[in-house]
Every structure is written in C-alpha cells, then in structure tokens.
N, C-alpha and C positions, 0 to 999 in steps of 0.2 A: 600822754606825759608818761615818763618812765618813773620807776620807783624813786630814784634819787632825786628827781625833779620835784616829786610830791614831798619828799623829806625836807628839802630846801625851803619850799613854800610853806610848809608846816612850821619850820623853825623861824622863819621871818615873821609869820603871822603870830606866833607865840612871843616874840621879841617886841613886835609893834603893839599888839592888843594886850598882851598880858594873860596869866592864866585864868582871871576871873571873866574876861570878856570873850575869850576864845570859843567856849562851847556855844554860846549864843550866836556868835558870828558864823560857826560851822552850820548851825541849824538854819540860819537866815539864807546861807548860801545854798545848802541842799534844797531848801523849800523853793528857792528862786529857780534852781536848775530843774527841779521837778515841774514847776508851773510852766517853764519854757518848753519842755518836752511834751507835756500834755497839750499846750497850745499848738505845737508842731504837729502832733497826731491829729488833733482836732481839724486843723487846716488841711492836712493831707486827706483826711476823710471827706471833708466838705468839697474839696477840689475834685476828688475822684467821683463823688455823687454828681457834681455839676457836669463833669465830662461825660458820664453815663446819661444824664438828661439830655445833653446836647446830642449825643449819638442817637438816642431814641427819637428825638425830634427830627433829625435827618432821615432816619428810616421811615418815620411817618410821612414826611414830605415826599420821599421817593415813592411810597405806597400810594399816596394820593395822586401823584402824577401819573401812576399806572391805572388809576380809576379803581384801585382796590382789586384789580384782576390780575392774574398770573404773577402773584407774589412770590418771592423767594423765601426760603425757610427762615432766614434772618429777618426778613421784613415781617413774616407771620408771628415769629417769636416776639419781636418788638411790639407788634400790636397787641398781642396777648398780654405782655408785661404792662403796657400803658393801660389797658383795660382793668387789669388787676390793680394797678396804682390809683386809678380813678375810683374804683370800688372801695379801696382802703381809705381814700380821702373823703368820700361821700358816707362811709360807714366805719369811722375809726375805732370803734369799740367791738366790732365783730358781731353786732346784732344781726339776726336774720333780716333780709330785706325782701319785701314782696316785689314780685315783677311789676313792671309798669302797668300791665293790664289789669292787675288786681287792686291797685291802690284807689281808695276812694277819696273824693274831694272832701276837704275840711268843711264841715258845716258849723254854724254858730251853735253855741252850747244850748240855747233854748229850743233849737229844731233837732230832734233826734233823727239819726239816719233810718231809712225805712227798713233795711234788714242789714245787720252786720254780723260778720262771722265772729264766733266766740274767740276771746283772746286766748283761752287755754283749751286743751283738748277736750276734757270732760270734767266739769265741776263735781266735787264730792258733795252729796247730799246728805245733811244731818237732820235728825228729827228736831222740830222746832220745840223750844223749851218755854214755859210760862215764866215770866220775869220774877214773880214772887215766890213761887213754890219750888222752882228747880224741877218740876215734873213736866213730863211731855205734854203739849197743849191738848192732845186728845183726852188725857186723863184730867187735865186741869178744868175742862169744861163740863165734866160730869157733875151732876148735882147730887150731893150726898146729904141725906137727912140726919139730923143729929139723933142719936139713940139714947 
C-alpha cells in the first residue's frame, strides 16, 4: 500500500470507529497481523524441518541399500547427523551417557550391586564430629576425670 492509500484507510477508520475506539482497533489489527506472521514463520520452520527429516530418511534408505558400505560423503554426513539426533533424543539434557558396555542392569533396591563405580571422582573426607559436643569423635571418646 502506498502512503495515500494508508491515509484514506485511516480517515475512513476514524470516521467509522470514532476517536475513542480507533486506538483499540489499531492495537487489535496489529496484534492479529503479528500473530499471523508468527504463525507463518512457525509453519515455515516446521516445514523445513520435515523436509530435512525426509531428506535424511532418504539418505539412510540409500545407505542401507548399499549395506552401509561404499557410502558417499552426503550419506556419511546424514548418518552422523541421524546418530547425533538419536543421541539428543535419548539424552535431551546433555548428561554424560555411559557406553553400552559399561551400563549395569537395574537391580531392586533391596539387593545392592556387587561393585559399583563411584558416582563422583573422589569424595571429600571430613573428620567425624560428635553430635553433642561439636568436637571430633576421637576427642569425644577420651575419658576425662573431674579435677
């Protein structure tokens, strides 16, 4: 729209709606236009994601037909991207994952595993403190005679 077309639309809107309702109508129209644009951007993004998934699926199918031997650079890149996507789906928060050979089966809580690796590298050892005196336990067990 040209400048003069916008002026004509503004004057007509002012005459039809009046000066009290015009600002609210403008806010409503701009909000509607903004939401339509956001919807368009979202649809465009989702469509491009779906096309990329379809492309990767086609590359995977071609690689499987070749028996995963003699793959082109595009097929190798597609397989690497699919592996990364699978890792992201299986571990969405980026926590370190143990390799499959190191994963121990889940045992019931009543049966502790025979030997489990420590969860942290090295625990910090602090001296034991007697609950009542606040002194280290080695001193709390000494028997002192009253003088």
